N, C-alpha and C positions, 0 to 999 in steps of 0.2 A: 297708782300714786303719781302725782305730777311733780316732776323735779324742777327746781329752779335753774335758771341759766347759769348761775354761779357754780352750782353743784356739778353740772355737766362739764363746764370748763375745767374745774379742778380734777375731775375724773380723767379727762383726756390728757391733761398735763402729767398725771401719774403714769399713764400708759407709756407716754413718750420717755419718761425718766427710766422706767424699767427696760425699755428697748435699748436705750443708750448704754445702760450698764451691761446688758448682755452682749452688745456689739463690741464694747471696749474690753471685756474680760477675755484674756488669751485662752484659746481652747487647748485641751490636753493633746499632745502629739500622739498620732497613731503609731506606736512603736513597732507593731507587726509590719505595717506598710513600709516604715522607714528601714527596718531590718532587711526586708525583701529587696528594697531598692538598693541598699548598700551592697547586698550580696551580688546582685546583678552587675553593679558597677565595678566590683572587684574581680569577678570571674570571667565575664564575657570578653573584656579586652585582652586578658591573658591568653585565652583560646585564639583570639584573632592574631595576636602577636606571634604565637607559636606557629600557627598555620602560615602566616606571612613569611616567617623566617625559614620554615621548611620548604616552602615554595621556591624561595630564592636559592637555597642549597640544591634542591632537586633539579631546577632548570640549569644550574651551572655544571653539575656533575653528570647529567644525563646526556647522552649523544644518540644520534640516529645512525644505524648501520645499514648501508645500501649496497646491494649487488645488482647485477643486470636483471635478475629474475626475482629478487625478494627484498623485503624491507623488515627491519627489526630495530631494536634499541640496545643500549649498552650503558655502562658506567665507567668513568675514568677512575682507575684505581692506583695508578703510579705515574710519576714523572721522573725521568733520569735525563738531566741536561735538557735537550730539546726533543726527547722521545717520550711519548705518552703511551701508556698501556690501557686498553679498554677491555673490561670483562663483559661478556655477553653469553648468550646460549649457543651451544653447538649447532642446534637445529636452525638457527638464524643464518649461519655462515656455511653450513655443510653443503648446501645446494649450489654454491657458486662453481660453475663449470670452468671458468678461466682463472680463478683465484684472485680476481680483482675486487677490492672493497673500497667503499667511500664512507668517511665519517663526517657527519654534520655536527658541528659544535655549537655552543650556546650563542656565539656571536654571529651565527648564520654562515660561517665559513665552512667550506668542504675541504677534506684532506684525503689524498690517496692513502690507503692503509694496507698492511700486510698481516698475514696470520702468523702468530707465534705458537709454534708447536712445542708443547711440553710433555715429555713422557710421563711425568708425575700426575698430570691432570687427566685421570682416567676414571671411568665408572660414573661420571656425572655429566649432565647436559650443559657443560660450560666450555667456553673457548676464549682465547685471548687474541686481540688484534693490537697492532701498534701503528702509530702515525707520528710524523715529525712536524714540529712547528716551533718557531721562536716566540710565539705568543704565550701568555701565562693563562692557563686554564685551571680551574679548581679541581682538586683531587678528592675523591670521596674518602672519608675516614671509615675504616672497617669497625663495626660495632660487635657486640657480643650476642649473637643469636641464641646462645645457650641460656641466656638470662631471660628470654622472652616467656611471658605467661599469657594465658587466655585473657582476653579483654584489653590487652595492650593496644594502644592506638598505633597504626602504621600508615605509611603513605607510599603509594605505588605510582611510578612515573614512566613515561615512554611516549612513543609516537604511533597512534593508531593509523592503520593503513587507509582507512576510509572514514569519511565524515558525512553524516546525514545533513544535507543543506535544508531539506524540508521532508515532508512525509513521503514524497515520491521521487526525490532526487538524491543520489549518493555520488560523492566525488572521491577519487583516489587522491591521497595527500602527498604523493612522492615529491611534487614540486612546490609544496607549501612552505618549505623552510621551517623555521621555528614556530610558525603559526599552528602547526599540527601537534605541538607539545601538549600533553595532558597529565594532570596530577589528580589522583583520587585518594580519598580518605576512607579508612575502615578500621577493623580491629582483628587481632589474632583470634581465630576460632578453634583451630585444631593444631596440635603439635604431635605428630605421629612418632611413636617409638619404633615401629616397623616402617621403614621408608618405602616409598614407591620407587620403581626403577629410575635410574639416573639421578638419584639424590633428592627427589622431591619429598618434602615432609612438613612444610610450613603452609597451613591452610588459613586464608584470611578473607574477609568479606569485601574487600575493595573490588570495584569493577575494573577489569583488565580486558582490553580488546586486542584483536589480532594486530600485530605490529608492535605491541608493547613488550613482547617476549625479549628477554635480555636486559630489560630496564631494571632500575634499582627499586628495592623495597627499603624504606628508611624508617627508623624509629623516631621517637619524639625529640631526640637530641640531634636529628639530622644525620645519624650514622647509618652506613650501609649494613643491613642485616639479612638481606636476601636478594635473589634475582628472580624476577617474574618469568614464568614459563608455561603455565597451563591455565586455560580459561575455564569458566564455569560451564556446567551442563554439556559436556562433550557428547557428540553423537554416538560414540561407540559404547556408551553406557558403562555398566559395572566392570567390563573387561579392562577399561583404562585404569581402574583403581586396583588392579592386581598388585599385591605387594612384591617387593624384590625377592622375597623368599618363595614366591609362587602361590601363596594363599590369597584368598579374596576376603574382603570385609563382609560383615553381616549386612543385611538389608538396611537395618537401622543406621549403621555407620555409613554405608554407601549413600543414603539419603542426605546425610550431613555433608559428606565429602563432595558430592556432585554440585552442591550449591555454593561452593567456595572456589576462589582462585588459588593457585598453588605456586609456591616458589621453592627454590633450593636455598636453604639457610646458608649464610655466608661462612659458617663454621666448616662446611664441607669443602669450601675453597681454601680457607685459612689452613686447614689441616694439611693440605697438600703442597701449597706453594707460598704461603705467607712469608717464609724465611727468605724468599727471593725478592720480596717486595719492599721497597723503601716507602714507608707510610708516614704521612703528616701526623703529628701528635694531637693537636686540638683545633684544627682549622675549622671544623664544623660545629663547634660549641655554640649553642643558642640560648 
């Protein structure tokens, strides 16, 4: 059938009108996509803010502990006038032959330190050092490690002894200053009812390296809830995980334990000496 020119023109005009109507009609919003976008917008920044706040607290309360033959980490737990007290691991300072210690603080300054011997601090791999300074350094707030549950997010900080510059080059970090500082994120994985020797009972997934022993483990409020002290996958195997009562874990439990870093819960320290510590009340609230 042969169409007239007028018919063809009218047909084309009709198509243009339909297209214009479709273009101008607002489309129905994709509520699922919008909800997903809104959820991301409200949760991700919160995580970033928390991590940023924790990083600030961790860097301010974490110190490096240096002797002539060893390196470790510590946490500032008290200030009295111009005297600061640092909590660290006993195995970090026990090897000092001359009793000389140096503390590196967050501002990059170094301070001569002395060991504070407390008769009540026994049975745990913990030690106290003191240094004097007129400067103002942040003091860690002691949290409640007894309230921890599996899955809680925790942060471990300290100063690794070595840094891999590339696949074939490793450098010691003794002279790196604050550049050697490291903060890792993980979760609580095991809370032992039977403790390991020297008070270790908090197992967590964070990566902890040699040199971070004595450094703080912080909760999501930035409170000190543990002291780093044992690394993952020790060479000695299951013997390292013999409980304080002399028994050994099952193979199944051992497989879980060796894959974790281990800390001494701060409750072990609080139970013995907290009465002698003047603690800030809410300095680390975030």
